[in-house]
HTML snippet that shows the backbone in 3Dmol.js (N, CA, C, O; Angstrom):
<script src="https://3Dmol.org/build/3Dmol-min.js"></script>
<div id="view" style="width:600px;height:400px;position:relative"></div>
<script>
const pdb = `
ATOM      1  N   UNK A   1     140.603  -5.337  66.670  1.00  0.00           N
ATOM      2  CA  UNK A   1     141.474  -6.127  66.250  1.00  0.00           C
ATOM      3  C   UNK A   1     139.995  -7.122  66.949  1.00  0.00           C
ATOM      4  O   UNK A   1     139.172  -6.643  67.729  1.00  0.00           O
ATOM      5  N   UNK A   2     139.976  -8.682  66.372  1.00  0.00           N
ATOM      6  CA  UNK A   2     139.294  -9.589  66.958  1.00  0.00           C
ATOM      7  C   UNK A   2     140.009 -10.733  66.606  1.00  0.00           C
ATOM      8  O   UNK A   2     140.427 -11.121  65.515  1.00  0.00           O
ATOM      9  N   UNK A   3     140.078 -11.247  67.840  1.00  0.00           N
ATOM     10  CA  UNK A   3     139.959 -13.239  67.611  1.00  0.00           C
ATOM     11  C   UNK A   3     138.970 -13.605  68.478  1.00  0.00           C
ATOM     12  O   UNK A   3     138.723 -13.316  69.649  1.00  0.00           O
ATOM     13  N   UNK A   4     137.987 -14.944  66.902  1.00  0.00           N
ATOM     14  CA  UNK A   4     137.765 -15.741  67.443  1.00  0.00           C
ATOM     15  C   UNK A   4     138.324 -16.986  67.120  1.00  0.00           C
ATOM     16  O   UNK A   4     138.938 -17.185  66.072  1.00  0.00           O
ATOM     17  N   UNK A   5     138.113 -17.908  68.069  1.00  0.00           N
ATOM     18  CA  UNK A   5     138.884 -19.144  67.978  1.00  0.00           C
ATOM     19  C   UNK A   5     138.691 -19.735  68.367  1.00  0.00           C
ATOM     20  O   UNK A   5     138.833 -19.643  69.587  1.00  0.00           O
ATOM     21  N   UNK A   6     138.002 -21.361  67.645  1.00  0.00           N
ATOM     22  CA  UNK A   6     136.587 -22.247  68.583  1.00  0.00           C
ATOM     23  C   UNK A   6     137.717 -23.437  68.498  1.00  0.00           C
ATOM     24  O   UNK A   6     138.285 -24.117  67.643  1.00  0.00           O
ATOM     25  N   UNK A   7     137.689 -23.278  69.801  1.00  0.00           N
ATOM     26  CA  UNK A   7     138.156 -24.431  70.401  1.00  0.00           C
ATOM     27  C   UNK A   7     137.361 -25.261  71.844  1.00  0.00           C
ATOM     28  O   UNK A   7     136.962 -24.780  72.904  1.00  0.00           O
ATOM     29  N   UNK A   8     137.352 -27.301  71.104  1.00  0.00           N
ATOM     30  CA  UNK A   8     136.961 -28.432  70.962  1.00  0.00           C
ATOM     31  C   UNK A   8     137.072 -27.884  72.995  1.00  0.00           C
ATOM     32  O   UNK A   8     138.147 -27.403  73.355  1.00  0.00           O
ATOM     33  N   UNK A   9     136.050 -28.017  73.952  1.00  0.00           N
ATOM     34  CA  UNK A   9     136.814 -27.993  75.083  1.00  0.00           C
ATOM     35  C   UNK A   9     135.293 -29.112  75.897  1.00  0.00           C
ATOM     36  O   UNK A   9     134.297 -29.438  75.251  1.00  0.00           O
ATOM     37  N   UNK A  10     135.533 -29.477  77.339  1.00  0.00           N
ATOM     38  CA  UNK A  10     134.380 -30.032  78.008  1.00  0.00           C
ATOM     39  C   UNK A  10     133.163 -29.585  78.354  1.00  0.00           C
ATOM     40  O   UNK A  10     132.247 -29.995  79.067  1.00  0.00           O
ATOM     41  N   UNK A  11     133.488 -28.118  77.297  1.00  0.00           N
ATOM     42  CA  UNK A  11     132.032 -26.597  77.963  1.00  0.00           C
ATOM     43  C   UNK A  11     131.422 -26.718  76.820  1.00  0.00           C
ATOM     44  O   UNK A  11     130.219 -26.459  76.867  1.00  0.00           O
ATOM     45  N   UNK A  12     132.087 -27.198  75.228  1.00  0.00           N
ATOM     46  CA  UNK A  12     132.076 -27.255  73.802  1.00  0.00           C
ATOM     47  C   UNK A  12     131.218 -25.460  73.788  1.00  0.00           C
ATOM     48  O   UNK A  12     130.189 -25.219  73.156  1.00  0.00           O
ATOM     49  N   UNK A  13     131.653 -24.878  74.275  1.00  0.00           N
ATOM     50  CA  UNK A  13     132.090 -23.290  73.510  1.00  0.00           C
ATOM     51  C   UNK A  13     132.841 -23.299  73.189  1.00  0.00           C
ATOM     52  O   UNK A  13     133.942 -23.830  73.333  1.00  0.00           O
ATOM     53  N   UNK A  14     132.041 -22.230  72.273  1.00  0.00           N
ATOM     54  CA  UNK A  14     133.596 -20.915  71.485  1.00  0.00           C
ATOM     55  C   UNK A  14     133.728 -19.923  73.299  1.00  0.00           C
ATOM     56  O   UNK A  14     133.305 -19.888  74.455  1.00  0.00           O
ATOM     57  N   UNK A  15     134.595 -19.331  72.365  1.00  0.00           N
ATOM     58  CA  UNK A  15     135.700 -18.900  73.191  1.00  0.00           C
ATOM     59  C   UNK A  15     135.995 -17.845  72.496  1.00  0.00           C
ATOM     60  O   UNK A  15     136.372 -17.941  71.329  1.00  0.00           O
ATOM     61  N   UNK A  16     135.801 -16.138  73.419  1.00  0.00           N
ATOM     62  CA  UNK A  16     136.275 -15.276  72.407  1.00  0.00           C
ATOM     63  C   UNK A  16     137.682 -14.538  73.059  1.00  0.00           C
ATOM     64  O   UNK A  16     137.494 -14.481  74.275  1.00  0.00           O
ATOM     65  N   UNK A  17     139.046 -13.940  72.709  1.00  0.00           N
ATOM     66  CA  UNK A  17     140.075 -14.399  73.563  1.00  0.00           C
ATOM     67  C   UNK A  17     140.534 -12.607  72.988  1.00  0.00           C
ATOM     68  O   UNK A  17     141.692 -12.196  73.060  1.00  0.00           O
ATOM     69  N   UNK A  18     139.587 -11.917  72.550  1.00  0.00           N
ATOM     70  CA  UNK A  18     140.137 -10.623  72.389  1.00  0.00           C
ATOM     71  C   UNK A  18     139.022 -10.163  71.118  1.00  0.00           C
ATOM     72  O   UNK A  18     138.580 -10.863  70.207  1.00  0.00           O
ATOM     73  N   UNK A  19     138.700  -8.381  71.509  1.00  0.00           N
ATOM     74  CA  UNK A  19     138.568  -7.347  70.874  1.00  0.00           C
ATOM     75  C   UNK A  19     138.592  -5.855  70.651  1.00  0.00           C
ATOM     76  O   UNK A  19     137.666  -5.088  70.913  1.00  0.00           O
ATOM     77  N   UNK A  20     139.440  -5.624  70.277  1.00  0.00           N
ATOM     78  CA  UNK A  20     140.447  -4.241  70.628  1.00  0.00           C
ATOM     79  C   UNK A  20     139.902  -2.944  69.501  1.00  0.00           C
ATOM     80  O   UNK A  20     140.026  -3.038  68.280  1.00  0.00           O
ATOM     81  N   UNK A  21     139.325  -1.822  70.173  1.00  0.00           N
ATOM     82  CA  UNK A  21     138.919  -0.804  69.480  1.00  0.00           C
ATOM     83  C   UNK A  21     139.719  -0.065  69.883  1.00  0.00           C
ATOM     84  O   UNK A  21     140.332  -0.298  70.925  1.00  0.00           O
ATOM     85  N   UNK A  22     140.025   1.646  68.729  1.00  0.00           N
ATOM     86  CA  UNK A  22     140.304   2.604  69.289  1.00  0.00           C
ATOM     87  C   UNK A  22     140.406   3.080  69.813  1.00  0.00           C
ATOM     88  O   UNK A  22     140.319   4.018  69.021  1.00  0.00           O
ATOM     89  N   UNK A  23     140.616   3.694  70.980  1.00  0.00           N
ATOM     90  CA  UNK A  23     140.341   4.521  71.260  1.00  0.00           C
ATOM     91  C   UNK A  23     139.575   5.740  70.512  1.00  0.00           C
ATOM     92  O   UNK A  23     138.617   6.079  71.206  1.00  0.00           O
ATOM     93  N   UNK A  24     139.698   6.664  69.091  1.00  0.00           N
ATOM     94  CA  UNK A  24     139.322   7.068  68.227  1.00  0.00           C
ATOM     95  C   UNK A  24     138.586   6.100  67.889  1.00  0.00           C
ATOM     96  O   UNK A  24     137.449   6.315  68.308  1.00  0.00           O
ATOM     97  N   UNK A  25     138.619   5.654  67.635  1.00  0.00           N
ATOM     98  CA  UNK A  25     137.094   4.493  67.068  1.00  0.00           C
ATOM     99  C   UNK A  25     136.027   4.446  67.596  1.00  0.00           C
ATOM    100  O   UNK A  25     135.121   4.215  66.795  1.00  0.00           O
ATOM    101  N   UNK A  26     135.618   4.605  68.952  1.00  0.00           N
ATOM    102  CA  UNK A  26     135.031   3.781  70.046  1.00  0.00           C
ATOM    103  C   UNK A  26     133.611   4.846  69.584  1.00  0.00           C
ATOM    104  O   UNK A  26     133.317   5.893  69.009  1.00  0.00           O
ATOM    105  N   UNK A  27     133.098   3.775  70.263  1.00  0.00           N
ATOM    106  CA  UNK A  27     130.827   4.749  70.368  1.00  0.00           C
ATOM    107  C   UNK A  27     130.767   5.132  69.210  1.00  0.00           C
ATOM    108  O   UNK A  27     130.665   6.305  68.852  1.00  0.00           O
ATOM    109  N   UNK A  28     130.834   4.027  68.415  1.00  0.00           N
ATOM    110  CA  UNK A  28     129.872   3.684  66.796  1.00  0.00           C
ATOM    111  C   UNK A  28     130.438   2.433  65.969  1.00  0.00           C
ATOM    112  O   UNK A  28     131.137   2.175  64.990  1.00  0.00           O
ATOM    113  N   UNK A  29     129.601   1.746  67.111  1.00  0.00           N
ATOM    114  CA  UNK A  29     129.423   0.494  67.632  1.00  0.00           C
ATOM    115  C   UNK A  29     130.011  -0.731  66.783  1.00  0.00           C
ATOM    116  O   UNK A  29     129.417  -1.783  66.546  1.00  0.00           O
ATOM    117  N   UNK A  30     131.527  -0.314  66.303  1.00  0.00           N
ATOM    118  CA  UNK A  30     132.078  -0.875  65.384  1.00  0.00           C
ATOM    119  C   UNK A  30     132.191  -2.976  66.413  1.00  0.00           C
ATOM    120  O   UNK A  30     132.144  -4.110  65.936  1.00  0.00           O
ATOM    121  N   UNK A  31     132.333  -2.485  67.783  1.00  0.00           N
ATOM    122  CA  UNK A  31     132.007  -3.696  69.154  1.00  0.00           C
ATOM    123  C   UNK A  31     131.274  -4.239  68.823  1.00  0.00           C
ATOM    124  O   UNK A  31     131.278  -5.413  68.452  1.00  0.00           O
ATOM    125  N   UNK A  32     129.992  -3.081  68.912  1.00  0.00           N
ATOM    126  CA  UNK A  32     128.792  -4.354  69.019  1.00  0.00           C
ATOM    127  C   UNK A  32     129.087  -5.712  67.367  1.00  0.00           C
ATOM    128  O   UNK A  32     129.114  -6.942  67.347  1.00  0.00           O
ATOM    129  N   UNK A  33     129.210  -4.916  66.519  1.00  0.00           N
ATOM    130  CA  UNK A  33     128.755  -5.425  64.851  1.00  0.00           C
ATOM    131  C   UNK A  33     130.162  -6.355  65.519  1.00  0.00           C
ATOM    132  O   UNK A  33     129.703  -7.439  65.880  1.00  0.00           O
ATOM    133  N   UNK A  34     131.714  -6.298  65.804  1.00  0.00           N
ATOM    134  CA  UNK A  34     133.085  -7.802  65.480  1.00  0.00           C
ATOM    135  C   UNK A  34     132.010  -8.734  66.519  1.00  0.00           C
ATOM    136  O   UNK A  34     131.388  -9.755  66.224  1.00  0.00           O
ATOM    137  N   UNK A  35     132.035  -8.164  67.517  1.00  0.00           N
ATOM    138  CA  UNK A  35     130.848  -9.643  68.883  1.00  0.00           C
ATOM    139  C   UNK A  35     129.803  -9.762  67.940  1.00  0.00           C
ATOM    140  O   UNK A  35     130.064 -10.583  67.060  1.00  0.00           O
ATOM    141  N   UNK A  36     129.012  -9.362  67.867  1.00  0.00           N
ATOM    142  CA  UNK A  36     127.513  -9.467  66.568  1.00  0.00           C
ATOM    143  C   UNK A  36     127.944 -10.999  65.800  1.00  0.00           C
ATOM    144  O   UNK A  36     127.460 -12.130  65.841  1.00  0.00           O
ATOM    145  N   UNK A  37     129.090 -10.385  65.109  1.00  0.00           N
ATOM    146  CA  UNK A  37     130.173 -12.235  63.538  1.00  0.00           C
ATOM    147  C   UNK A  37     130.599 -12.813  64.895  1.00  0.00           C
ATOM    148  O   UNK A  37     130.440 -14.033  64.932  1.00  0.00           O
ATOM    149  N   UNK A  38     131.036 -12.342  65.884  1.00  0.00           N
ATOM    150  CA  UNK A  38     131.468 -13.545  67.214  1.00  0.00           C
ATOM    151  C   UNK A  38     130.120 -14.602  67.041  1.00  0.00           C
ATOM    152  O   UNK A  38     129.724 -15.753  66.857  1.00  0.00           O
ATOM    153  N   UNK A  39     129.896 -13.649  67.193  1.00  0.00           N
ATOM    154  CA  UNK A  39     128.460 -14.184  68.389  1.00  0.00           C
ATOM    155  C   UNK A  39     127.415 -15.184  66.712  1.00  0.00           C
ATOM    156  O   UNK A  39     126.965 -16.210  67.223  1.00  0.00           O
ATOM    157  N   UNK A  40     127.186 -15.169  65.865  1.00  0.00           N
ATOM    158  CA  UNK A  40     127.355 -15.155  64.896  1.00  0.00           C
ATOM    159  C   UNK A  40     128.101 -16.975  64.351  1.00  0.00           C
ATOM    160  O   UNK A  40     127.447 -17.988  64.101  1.00  0.00           O
ATOM    161  N   UNK A  41     128.846 -16.888  64.339  1.00  0.00           N
ATOM    162  CA  UNK A  41     130.680 -18.225  63.794  1.00  0.00           C
ATOM    163  C   UNK A  41     129.906 -18.370  65.360  1.00  0.00           C
ATOM    164  O   UNK A  41     129.415 -17.242  65.385  1.00  0.00           O
ATOM    165  N   UNK A  42     129.739 -18.614  65.867  1.00  0.00           N
ATOM    166  CA  UNK A  42     128.888 -19.726  67.515  1.00  0.00           C
ATOM    167  C   UNK A  42     128.540 -19.831  66.695  1.00  0.00           C
ATOM    168  O   UNK A  42     129.353 -20.362  65.937  1.00  0.00           O
ATOM    169  N   UNK A  43     127.842 -19.662  66.360  1.00  0.00           N
ATOM    170  CA  UNK A  43     125.943 -20.492  65.941  1.00  0.00           C
ATOM    171  C   UNK A  43     126.366 -21.407  65.023  1.00  0.00           C
ATOM    172  O   UNK A  43     126.479 -22.631  65.084  1.00  0.00           O
ATOM    173  N   UNK A  44     126.678 -20.253  63.775  1.00  0.00           N
ATOM    174  CA  UNK A  44     127.132 -21.118  63.086  1.00  0.00           C
ATOM    175  C   UNK A  44     127.144 -22.879  63.485  1.00  0.00           C
ATOM    176  O   UNK A  44     126.335 -23.798  63.612  1.00  0.00           O
ATOM    177  N   UNK A  45     128.265 -22.695  63.555  1.00  0.00           N
ATOM    178  CA  UNK A  45     129.337 -23.742  63.923  1.00  0.00           C
ATOM    179  C   UNK A  45     128.585 -24.324  65.576  1.00  0.00           C
ATOM    180  O   UNK A  45     129.335 -24.766  66.447  1.00  0.00           O
ATOM    181  N   UNK A  46     127.189 -24.241  65.779  1.00  0.00           N
ATOM    182  CA  UNK A  46     126.398 -24.807  66.894  1.00  0.00           C
ATOM    183  C   UNK A  46     126.425 -25.300  68.141  1.00  0.00           C
ATOM    184  O   UNK A  46     126.009 -26.326  68.679  1.00  0.00           O
ATOM    185  N   UNK A  47     127.365 -23.752  68.687  1.00  0.00           N
ATOM    186  CA  UNK A  47     127.664 -23.653  69.708  1.00  0.00           C
ATOM    187  C   UNK A  47     126.480 -22.970  71.180  1.00  0.00           C
ATOM    188  O   UNK A  47     126.047 -21.893  71.590  1.00  0.00           O
ATOM    189  N   UNK A  48     126.407 -24.422  71.504  1.00  0.00           N
ATOM    190  CA  UNK A  48     125.309 -23.498  72.593  1.00  0.00           C
ATOM    191  C   UNK A  48     125.656 -22.209  73.373  1.00  0.00           C
ATOM    192  O   UNK A  48     124.553 -21.746  73.663  1.00  0.00           O
ATOM    193  N   UNK A  49     126.779 -21.240  73.953  1.00  0.00           N
ATOM    194  CA  UNK A  49     126.842 -20.227  74.268  1.00  0.00           C
ATOM    195  C   UNK A  49     128.542 -19.735  73.394  1.00  0.00           C
ATOM    196  O   UNK A  49     129.220 -20.188  72.472  1.00  0.00           O
ATOM    197  N   UNK A  50     128.609 -18.753  74.207  1.00  0.00           N
ATOM    198  CA  UNK A  50     130.496 -17.677  74.330  1.00  0.00           C
ATOM    199  C   UNK A  50     130.528 -17.577  75.295  1.00  0.00           C
ATOM    200  O   UNK A  50     129.617 -17.209  76.037  1.00  0.00           O
ATOM    201  N   UNK A  51     131.647 -17.896  75.573  1.00  0.00           N
ATOM    202  CA  UNK A  51     132.083 -16.865  76.524  1.00  0.00           C
ATOM    203  C   UNK A  51     133.460 -16.938  76.869  1.00  0.00           C
ATOM    204  O   UNK A  51     134.279 -17.853  76.788  1.00  0.00           O
ATOM    205  N   UNK A  52     133.515 -16.003  77.191  1.00  0.00           N
ATOM    206  CA  UNK A  52     135.327 -14.325  77.502  1.00  0.00           C
ATOM    207  C   UNK A  52     135.654 -14.421  78.605  1.00  0.00           C
ATOM    208  O   UNK A  52     135.489 -15.479  79.212  1.00  0.00           O
ATOM    209  N   UNK A  53     136.353 -13.062  79.318  1.00  0.00           N
ATOM    210  CA  UNK A  53     137.050 -13.091  79.918  1.00  0.00           C
ATOM    211  C   UNK A  53     137.885 -11.904  80.270  1.00  0.00           C
ATOM    212  O   UNK A  53     139.051 -11.861  80.661  1.00  0.00           O
ATOM    213  N   UNK A  54     136.512 -10.381  79.906  1.00  0.00           N
ATOM    214  CA  UNK A  54     137.010  -9.506  80.258  1.00  0.00           C
ATOM    215  C   UNK A  54     137.864  -8.949  80.993  1.00  0.00           C
ATOM    216  O   UNK A  54     137.848  -8.792  82.213  1.00  0.00           O
ATOM    217  N   UNK A  55     139.341  -8.362  79.508  1.00  0.00           N
ATOM    218  CA  UNK A  55     140.555  -7.697  80.489  1.00  0.00           C
ATOM    219  C   UNK A  55     140.262  -7.112  79.392  1.00  0.00           C
ATOM    220  O   UNK A  55     139.810  -7.566  78.341  1.00  0.00           O
ATOM    221  N   UNK A  56     140.749  -5.337  79.917  1.00  0.00           N
ATOM    222  CA  UNK A  56     141.160  -4.024  78.731  1.00  0.00           C
ATOM    223  C   UNK A  56     143.034  -4.166  78.372  1.00  0.00           C
ATOM    224  O   UNK A  56     144.025  -4.523  79.008  1.00  0.00           O
ATOM    225  N   UNK A  57     142.840  -3.822  77.447  1.00  0.00           N
ATOM    226  CA  UNK A  57     143.757  -3.667  77.244  1.00  0.00           C
ATOM    227  C   UNK A  57     144.652  -1.949  76.537  1.00  0.00           C
ATOM    228  O   UNK A  57     145.697  -1.443  76.127  1.00  0.00           O
ATOM    229  N   UNK A  58     143.221  -1.745  76.849  1.00  0.00           N
ATOM    230  CA  UNK A  58     143.262   0.231  77.636  1.00  0.00           C
ATOM    231  C   UNK A  58     143.267   0.769  78.517  1.00  0.00           C
ATOM    232  O   UNK A  58     142.183   0.918  79.081  1.00  0.00           O
ATOM    233  N   UNK A  59     144.474   1.350  79.110  1.00  0.00           N
ATOM    234  CA  UNK A  59     144.651   2.103  80.626  1.00  0.00           C
ATOM    235  C   UNK A  59     143.502   2.975  80.932  1.00  0.00           C
ATOM    236  O   UNK A  59     143.103   3.436  82.001  1.00  0.00           O
ATOM    237  N   UNK A  60     142.917   3.122  79.294  1.00  0.00           N
ATOM    238  CA  UNK A  60     142.020   4.025  80.078  1.00  0.00           C
ATOM    239  C   UNK A  60     140.676   4.076  80.316  1.00  0.00           C
ATOM    240  O   UNK A  60     140.066   5.093  80.646  1.00  0.00           O
ATOM    241  N   UNK A  61     140.132   2.813  80.125  1.00  0.00           N
ATOM    242  CA  UNK A  61     139.269   1.808  79.852  1.00  0.00           C
ATOM    243  C   UNK A  61     139.382   0.919  81.385  1.00  0.00           C
ATOM    244  O   UNK A  61     140.512   0.493  81.623  1.00  0.00           O
ATOM    245  N   UNK A  62     138.762   0.745  81.981  1.00  0.00           N
ATOM    246  CA  UNK A  62     138.380   0.215  83.652  1.00  0.00           C
ATOM    247  C   UNK A  62     138.275  -1.194  82.604  1.00  0.00           C
ATOM    248  O   UNK A  62     138.210  -1.293  81.378  1.00  0.00           O
ATOM    249  N   UNK A  63     138.293  -2.237  83.744  1.00  0.00           N
ATOM    250  CA  UNK A  63     138.525  -4.178  83.334  1.00  0.00           C
ATOM    251  C   UNK A  63     136.116  -3.611  83.062  1.00  0.00           C
ATOM    252  O   UNK A  63     135.287  -3.665  82.153  1.00  0.00           O
ATOM    253  N   UNK A  64     136.166  -3.115  84.733  1.00  0.00           N
ATOM    254  CA  UNK A  64     134.619  -3.245  84.847  1.00  0.00           C
ATOM    255  C   UNK A  64     134.260  -2.334  84.168  1.00  0.00           C
ATOM    256  O   UNK A  64     133.045  -2.179  84.055  1.00  0.00           O
ATOM    257  N   UNK A  65     134.884  -1.700  83.693  1.00  0.00           N
ATOM    258  CA  UNK A  65     133.738  -0.539  82.309  1.00  0.00           C
ATOM    259  C   UNK A  65     133.596  -1.864  81.493  1.00  0.00           C
ATOM    260  O   UNK A  65     132.714  -2.508  82.061  1.00  0.00           O
ATOM    261  N   UNK A  66     133.980  -2.435  80.615  1.00  0.00           N
ATOM    262  CA  UNK A  66     134.871  -3.207  80.179  1.00  0.00           C
ATOM    263  C   UNK A  66     134.293  -4.799  80.411  1.00  0.00           C
ATOM    264  O   UNK A  66     134.323  -5.568  79.451  1.00  0.00           O
ATOM    265  N   UNK A  67     133.821  -5.208  81.597  1.00  0.00           N
ATOM    266  CA  UNK A  67     132.975  -5.922  82.042  1.00  0.00           C
ATOM    267  C   UNK A  67     131.228  -5.350  81.801  1.00  0.00           C
ATOM    268  O   UNK A  67     130.192  -5.776  81.292  1.00  0.00           O
ATOM    269  N   UNK A  68     131.666  -4.255  82.452  1.00  0.00           N
ATOM    270  CA  UNK A  68     129.820  -3.455  82.752  1.00  0.00           C
ATOM    271  C   UNK A  68     129.410  -3.813  80.256  1.00  0.00           C
ATOM    272  O   UNK A  68     128.496  -4.395  79.671  1.00  0.00           O
ATOM    273  N   UNK A  69     130.363  -3.250  79.864  1.00  0.00           N
ATOM    274  CA  UNK A  69     129.604  -3.675  77.889  1.00  0.00           C
ATOM    275  C   UNK A  69     129.331  -4.347  77.555  1.00  0.00           C
ATOM    276  O   UNK A  69     128.285  -4.384  76.907  1.00  0.00           O
ATOM    277  N   UNK A  70     129.992  -5.226  77.739  1.00  0.00           N
ATOM    278  CA  UNK A  70     129.509  -6.981  77.863  1.00  0.00           C
ATOM    279  C   UNK A  70     127.788  -7.035  78.840  1.00  0.00           C
ATOM    280  O   UNK A  70     126.644  -7.051  78.386  1.00  0.00           O
ATOM    281  N   UNK A  71     128.119  -7.045  79.808  1.00  0.00           N
ATOM    282  CA  UNK A  71     127.096  -6.934  80.588  1.00  0.00           C
ATOM    283  C   UNK A  71     125.686  -6.494  79.482  1.00  0.00           C
ATOM    284  O   UNK A  71     124.667  -7.135  79.226  1.00  0.00           O
ATOM    285  N   UNK A  72     126.075  -5.363  79.078  1.00  0.00           N
ATOM    286  CA  UNK A  72     125.017  -4.449  78.127  1.00  0.00           C
ATOM    287  C   UNK A  72     124.263  -4.960  76.930  1.00  0.00           C
ATOM    288  O   UNK A  72     123.187  -4.768  76.364  1.00  0.00           O
ATOM    289  N   UNK A  73     125.984  -6.145  76.744  1.00  0.00           N
ATOM    290  CA  UNK A  73     124.950  -6.792  75.701  1.00  0.00           C
ATOM    291  C   UNK A  73     124.859  -7.971  75.868  1.00  0.00           C
ATOM    292  O   UNK A  73     125.414  -8.753  75.096  1.00  0.00           O
ATOM    293  N   UNK A  74     124.302  -8.288  76.674  1.00  0.00           N
ATOM    294  CA  UNK A  74     123.290  -9.770  76.812  1.00  0.00           C
ATOM    295  C   UNK A  74     124.574 -10.520  78.189  1.00  0.00           C
ATOM    296  O   UNK A  74     124.109 -10.822  79.288  1.00  0.00           O
ATOM    297  N   UNK A  75     125.383 -10.626  78.039  1.00  0.00           N
ATOM    298  CA  UNK A  75     126.311 -11.689  78.279  1.00  0.00           C
ATOM    299  C   UNK A  75     126.122 -11.687  80.012  1.00  0.00           C
ATOM    300  O   UNK A  75     125.777 -10.587  80.445  1.00  0.00           O
ATOM    301  N   UNK A  76     126.296 -12.732  81.010  1.00  0.00           N
ATOM    302  CA  UNK A  76     126.512 -12.827  82.596  1.00  0.00           C
ATOM    303  C   UNK A  76     127.426 -14.013  83.053  1.00  0.00           C
ATOM    304  O   UNK A  76     127.662 -15.097  82.520  1.00  0.00           O
ATOM    305  N   UNK A  77     127.785 -13.544  84.014  1.00  0.00           N
ATOM    306  CA  UNK A  77     128.832 -13.989  84.257  1.00  0.00           C
ATOM    307  C   UNK A  77     128.662 -15.541  84.568  1.00  0.00           C
ATOM    308  O   UNK A  77     127.503 -15.905  84.371  1.00  0.00           O
ATOM    309  N   UNK A  78     129.638 -16.694  85.064  1.00  0.00           N
ATOM    310  CA  UNK A  78     129.092 -17.715  84.832  1.00  0.00           C
ATOM    311  C   UNK A  78     129.052 -18.537  86.455  1.00  0.00           C
ATOM    312  O   UNK A  78     129.880 -18.413  87.357  1.00  0.00           O
ATOM    313  N   UNK A  79     128.316 -19.037  86.449  1.00  0.00           N
ATOM    314  CA  UNK A  79     127.930 -19.813  86.971  1.00  0.00           C
ATOM    315  C   UNK A  79     129.182 -20.255  87.673  1.00  0.00           C
ATOM    316  O   UNK A  79     129.466 -19.932  88.826  1.00  0.00           O
ATOM    317  N   UNK A  80     130.364 -21.493  86.401  1.00  0.00           N
ATOM    318  CA  UNK A  80     130.660 -22.384  86.862  1.00  0.00           C
ATOM    319  C   UNK A  80     132.521 -21.521  87.522  1.00  0.00           C
ATOM    320  O   UNK A  80     133.168 -21.790  88.535  1.00  0.00           O
ATOM    321  N   UNK A  81     132.867 -20.294  86.178  1.00  0.00           N
ATOM    322  CA  UNK A  81     133.901 -20.743  86.577  1.00  0.00           C
ATOM    323  C   UNK A  81     133.747 -19.178  86.513  1.00  0.00           C
ATOM    324  O   UNK A  81     132.829 -18.642  85.890  1.00  0.00           O
ATOM    325  N   UNK A  82     135.171 -18.156  87.532  1.00  0.00           N
ATOM    326  CA  UNK A  82     134.760 -17.269  88.712  1.00  0.00           C
ATOM    327  C   UNK A  82     135.910 -16.296  87.129  1.00  0.00           C
ATOM    328  O   UNK A  82     136.928 -16.499  86.468  1.00  0.00           O
ATOM    329  N   UNK A  83     134.653 -15.117  87.298  1.00  0.00           N
ATOM    330  CA  UNK A  83     135.447 -14.107  85.695  1.00  0.00           C
ATOM    331  C   UNK A  83     134.913 -14.045  84.960  1.00  0.00           C
ATOM    332  O   UNK A  83     134.247 -13.152  84.436  1.00  0.00           O
ATOM    333  N   UNK A  84     135.278 -15.840  84.618  1.00  0.00           N
ATOM    334  CA  UNK A  84     134.651 -15.647  83.576  1.00  0.00           C
ATOM    335  C   UNK A  84     132.361 -15.372  82.919  1.00  0.00           C
ATOM    336  O   UNK A  84     131.390 -15.704  83.599  1.00  0.00           O
ATOM    337  N   UNK A  85     132.329 -14.674  81.425  1.00  0.00           N
ATOM    338  CA  UNK A  85     131.053 -14.773  81.410  1.00  0.00           C
ATOM    339  C   UNK A  85     130.706 -14.963  80.024  1.00  0.00           C
ATOM    340  O   UNK A  85     131.521 -14.876  79.106  1.00  0.00           O
ATOM    341  N   UNK A  86     129.359 -15.250  79.878  1.00  0.00           N
ATOM    342  CA  UNK A  86     128.760 -16.224  78.718  1.00  0.00           C
ATOM    343  C   UNK A  86     127.511 -15.754  78.330  1.00  0.00           C
ATOM    344  O   UNK A  86     126.717 -15.145  79.048  1.00  0.00           O
ATOM    345  N   UNK A  87     127.385 -16.031  77.280  1.00  0.00           N
ATOM    346  CA  UNK A  87     125.855 -15.931  76.488  1.00  0.00           C
ATOM    347  C   UNK A  87     125.796 -17.349  75.977  1.00  0.00           C
ATOM    348  O   UNK A  87     126.739 -18.129  75.847  1.00  0.00           O
ATOM    349  N   UNK A  88     124.528 -17.543  75.713  1.00  0.00           N
ATOM    350  CA  UNK A  88     123.806 -18.454  75.403  1.00  0.00           C
ATOM    351  C   UNK A  88     123.342 -18.404  74.505  1.00  0.00           C
ATOM    352  O   UNK A  88     122.180 -18.082  74.754  1.00  0.00           O
ATOM    353  N   UNK A  89     123.490 -18.539  73.292  1.00  0.00           N
ATOM    354  CA  UNK A  89     123.168 -18.571  72.155  1.00  0.00           C
ATOM    355  C   UNK A  89     122.027 -18.873  71.942  1.00  0.00           C
ATOM    356  O   UNK A  89     121.407 -19.010  72.996  1.00  0.00           O
ATOM    357  N   UNK A  90     121.211 -19.114  70.709  1.00  0.00           N
ATOM    358  CA  UNK A  90     120.264 -19.334  69.749  1.00  0.00           C
ATOM    359  C   UNK A  90     120.740 -20.410  68.796  1.00  0.00           C
ATOM    360  O   UNK A  90     121.519 -20.132  67.884  1.00  0.00           O
ATOM    361  N   UNK A  91     120.212 -21.816  69.024  1.00  0.00           N
ATOM    362  CA  UNK A  91     120.888 -22.254  67.417  1.00  0.00           C
ATOM    363  C   UNK A  91     119.688 -22.847  66.619  1.00  0.00           C
ATOM    364  O   UNK A  91     119.848 -23.241  65.464  1.00  0.00           O
TER     365      UNK A  91
END
`;
const viewer = $3Dmol.createViewer("view");
viewer.addModel(pdb, "pdb");
viewer.setStyle({}, {cartoon: {color: "spectrum"}});
viewer.zoomTo();
viewer.render();
</script>
């Protein structure tokens, strides 16, 4: 399950609130695919970046593991907001 909610903010960024993939369905590329779709939607809406705050909903997958997964997808720590990850998008 994922939710992309475009919220007008002072930073003009799209915000990804949640992606959840059942543990039995992980490692099949579903998360990467959903994240790619969210990034595409944000690009179509002309947002310069996509932001998220990683928090694992599965006790068997740590927040640190989740953060590292997003790093592997090209996300970086925000220089402005503590704990926030963001990815610059090509417009």
